[in-house]
TILO-804659 format. One line per field, with one value per residue (C-alpha): x, y, z; residue number from 1. Coordinates in Angstrom, 3 decimals, padded with zeros to 6 digits, always signed. Example, Ala and Ser with C-alpha at 12.3 -4.5 7.8 and 13.67 -1.06 7.14 Angstrom:
! residues 2
east c(+012.300/+013.670)
north c(-004.500/-001.060)
up c(+007.800/+007.140)
resi c(1/2)
***
This chain:
! residues 229
east c(+000.165/+001.366/+001.854/+001.296/+002.845/+002.096/+004.128/+002.933/+005.877/+007.289/+010.581/+009.638/+012.858/+014.755/+013.806/+014.816/+018.597/+017.701/+014.411/+016.482/+018.914/+019.133/+015.789/+013.704/+014.603/+013.932/+010.546/+009.822/+011.097/+009.400/+005.851/+005.594/+005.773/+004.652/+005.338/+003.615/+004.413/+002.016/+003.790/+002.236/+003.075/+000.793/-002.809/-002.204/-004.530/-001.820/+000.250/+003.619/+002.510/+003.381/+002.346/+003.771/+002.389/+003.117/+002.173/-000.885/-000.141/+003.624/+006.775/+009.548/+009.478/+006.570/+004.101/+002.940/-000.563/-003.624/-005.307/-002.509/-002.330/-006.366/-006.214/-003.512/-005.006/-008.299/-006.322/-004.904/-008.442/-009.870/-007.123/-007.599/-011.390/-011.808/-008.946/-008.511/-005.767/-003.944/-002.323/+000.760/+002.485/+006.457/+006.608/+009.226/+006.010/+004.967/+005.514/+009.166/+009.863/+010.616/+010.729/+007.344/+005.673/+006.905/+005.285/+002.081/+001.980/+002.380/-000.630/-002.048/-001.498/-002.104/-000.191/+000.146/+003.046/+002.957/+006.196/+006.134/+008.484/+009.386/+008.492/+006.067/+002.665/-000.756/-002.160/-005.533/-003.742/-002.878/-006.311/-008.607/-006.493/-003.871/-004.393/-000.852/+002.266/+005.700/+009.226/+012.276/+014.175/+014.444/+016.078/+014.830/+015.260/+014.820/+011.677/+009.956/+011.573/+014.448/+012.117/+010.005/+012.952/+013.871/+010.440/+009.863/+013.272/+012.078/+008.802/+010.324/+012.651/+009.474/+007.227/+007.304/+009.181/+011.501/+014.429/+015.688/+015.869/+013.137/+015.517/+017.569/+014.915/+013.497/+017.177/+017.988/+018.548/+015.088/+013.183/+013.279/+013.618/+017.545/+020.467/+021.779/+024.531/+028.420/+028.895/+031.987/+033.245/+036.259/+039.038/+039.281/+042.525/+043.111/+046.329/+046.063/+042.213/+040.507/+036.992/+035.756/+036.480/+032.942/+031.530/+034.039/+032.895/+030.097/+028.259/+024.874/+023.618/+026.642/+026.734/+022.963/+024.101/+026.932/+024.768/+022.195/+024.737/+026.351/+023.073/+022.162/+025.466/+025.879/+022.012/+023.131/+026.435/+024.927/+021.186/+019.891/+016.581/+015.599/+015.820/+013.586/+010.580)
north c(+000.068/+003.723/+006.365/+009.985/+012.798/+016.431/+018.983/+022.626/+025.032/+028.463/+026.575/+023.561/+023.770/+023.090/+019.524/+018.419/+016.957/+015.424/+013.779/+012.391/+010.456/+007.165/+005.377/+008.317/+008.244/+003.991/+004.367/+006.929/+004.509/+001.656/+003.454/+002.867/+006.901/+009.270/+013.039/+016.258/+019.559/+022.532/+026.240/+028.404/+031.472/+030.201/+030.462/+034.093/+037.062/+039.950/+040.462/+040.088/+036.693/+037.505/+034.635/+036.703/+040.055/+041.606/+040.238/+041.787/+043.006/+044.156/+042.102/+041.433/+039.382/+038.370/+035.778/+033.226/+034.092/+031.514/+032.375/+031.097/+027.942/+027.438/+027.996/+025.574/+022.992/+023.199/+022.675/+019.368/+018.176/+018.735/+016.853/+013.989/+014.015/+010.278/+010.082/+010.991/+013.295/+013.476/+016.738/+017.642/+020.731/+020.890/+023.056/+023.013/+022.996/+019.526/+016.027/+015.022/+012.615/+009.191/+005.684/+004.641/+007.933/+007.413/+004.091/+005.683/+008.331/+005.464/+004.154/+007.292/+006.354/+010.104/+012.740/+016.358/+018.120/+021.991/+023.792/+026.910/+029.833/+033.294/+033.870/+031.560/+030.508/+032.090/+030.335/+029.643/+026.889/+024.892/+025.457/+024.624/+023.045/+020.681/+017.072/+016.826/+018.880/+017.239/+018.592/+016.942/+018.567/+021.203/+023.870/+026.796/+025.960/+028.816/+026.909/+023.576/+022.344/+020.731/+019.094/+017.878/+016.293/+014.519/+013.183/+012.262/+010.144/+008.397/+007.186/+006.231/+003.826/+002.366/+001.691/-002.214/-002.824/+000.354/-001.506/-004.580/-006.755/-006.372/-007.096/-004.108/-001.810/-003.946/-004.351/-000.556/+001.626/+002.649/-000.237/-002.085/+000.545/+000.062/+001.539/-000.667/-003.245/-002.607/-003.464/-004.471/-005.576/-005.766/-006.223/-008.425/-006.522/-002.599/-001.266/-002.931/-002.853/-006.138/-007.391/-009.296/-012.945/-013.957/-012.192/-014.701/-017.775/-018.646/-019.587/-017.468/-018.117/-016.647/-013.779/-012.874/-012.900/-010.812/-008.438/-008.283/-007.367/-004.931/-003.059/-003.012/-001.950/+000.893/+002.280/+002.189/+004.085/+006.526/+006.896/+005.507/+007.761/+004.761/+002.241/+004.249/+004.553)
up c(+000.000/-000.829/+001.573/+000.554/+002.268/+001.573/+002.544/+002.824/+002.929/+001.301/+000.074/-001.887/-003.644/-000.292/-000.458/-003.853/-002.888/+000.012/-000.949/-004.533/-002.373/-000.393/+001.558/+000.280/-003.504/-002.900/-001.213/-004.156/-006.657/-005.618/-005.681/-001.779/-001.155/-002.931/-001.631/-002.751/-002.396/-002.139/-001.896/+000.580/-001.197/-004.256/-001.838/-001.055/-001.895/-002.108/-005.186/-003.368/-002.455/+001.230/+004.074/+006.863/+009.113/+012.117/+015.424/+017.302/+020.301/+019.102/+019.782/+017.570/+014.336/+011.808/+012.167/+009.467/+008.882/+008.873/+005.743/+003.367/+005.388/+005.429/+001.656/+000.807/+003.217/+001.580/-001.821/-000.418/+000.887/-002.535/-004.085/-001.731/-001.336/-000.922/+001.607/+005.273/+005.988/+009.393/+009.708/+011.499/+012.353/+012.651/+015.877/+018.791/+021.005/+019.759/+020.748/+020.918/+017.788/+018.801/+017.093/+018.762/+017.741/+014.204/+014.056/+015.418/+012.742/+009.841/+010.776/+008.936/+005.237/+003.968/+006.108/+005.694/+007.224/+007.674/+007.656/+009.714/+009.364/+011.193/+014.688/+014.652/+013.172/+014.027/+017.116/+015.182/+012.773/+016.089/+017.283/+014.391/+011.465/+012.921/+014.481/+016.084/+016.494/+016.447/+017.629/+016.624/+019.376/+022.378/+019.848/+017.246/+013.632/+010.942/+009.561/+009.682/+006.175/+008.298/+010.717/+007.750/+006.253/+009.511/+010.032/+006.432/+006.661/+009.879/+008.204/+005.157/+006.937/+008.437/+005.169/+004.768/+001.472/+001.641/+003.545/+002.019/+005.213/+007.746/+010.492/+009.678/+010.986/+014.340/+015.435/+015.200/+018.442/+020.213/+018.599/+021.849/+024.187/+023.639/+021.782/+019.109/+019.757/+018.083/+014.583/+012.929/+009.283/+007.439/+008.179/+011.460/+012.478/+011.643/+013.014/+016.558/+016.992/+016.546/+016.007/+019.210/+018.780/+019.799/+016.127/+014.398/+016.251/+014.273/+017.581/+016.940/+020.491/+021.993/+019.219/+020.186/+024.187/+023.274/+021.320/+024.196/+026.779/+024.562/+023.875/+027.475/+028.659/+026.041/+027.053/+030.799/+029.911/+027.212/+027.696/+031.201/+030.644/+028.021/+030.833/+032.693/+030.016)
resi c(1/2/3/4/5/6/7/8/9/10/11/12/13/14/15/16/17/18/19/20/21/22/23/24/25/26/27/28/29/30/31/32/33/34/35/36/37/38/39/40/41/42/43/44/45/46/47/48/49/50/51/52/53/54/55/56/57/58/59/60/61/62/63/64/65/66/67/68/69/70/71/72/73/74/75/76/77/78/79/80/81/82/83/84/85/86/87/88/89/90/91/92/93/94/95/96/97/98/99/100/101/102/103/104/105/106/107/108/109/110/111/112/113/114/115/116/117/118/119/120/121/122/123/124/125/126/127/128/129/130/131/132/133/134/135/136/137/138/139/140/141/142/143/144/145/146/147/148/149/150/151/152/153/154/155/156/157/158/159/160/161/162/163/164/165/166/167/168/169/170/171/172/173/174/175/176/177/178/179/180/181/182/183/184/185/186/187/188/189/190/191/192/193/194/195/196/197/198/199/200/201/202/203/204/205/206/207/208/209/210/211/212/213/214/215/216/217/218/219/220/221/222/223/224/225/226/227/228/229)
***
């Protein structure tokens, strides 16, 4: 089944290089993911195609207006009138993006991502037009485009059939509440640094036990907070 992600942005060209590479490219080539772009400037009512205005009450910075967002979203709904859309605002105020959140979002086959800009976005977008807000971290970006790229990459990896081996996704960090175990490949010895002997033993039971122990130890050392969830 194909997933659709519709991105509302004032910089659609910013996605070109990222979405034409690696996993996201593969997902599109396999016809498992369709990405559409809607330029918010195309749905303004002023000759300069401005999407921002000063904030009521004063203060620094400009605020993205609700009307271009509303009109663009209305166009998306017309284009997908037979499908249920789930609308996400990329925002530092949103729920932190985690692997479990990404899996939940993927239950929705047709997503809409709104990329904010400037000082913020009119609060009425949050209150009346959005199903959920998602944040990629506690810091401020210039706009939601980078956050949208991150979210699409996370989602694309989870779409069945995109990554060659299902186990490659299932055993990654955070999938089972732990960080990933250490990985090694050729050569067996580089300078004086060797691959752990257990990985060369061919004993799959011992290798599995070693990996579980390494994953737990790494998590305790680097991300104790994951063990408390």
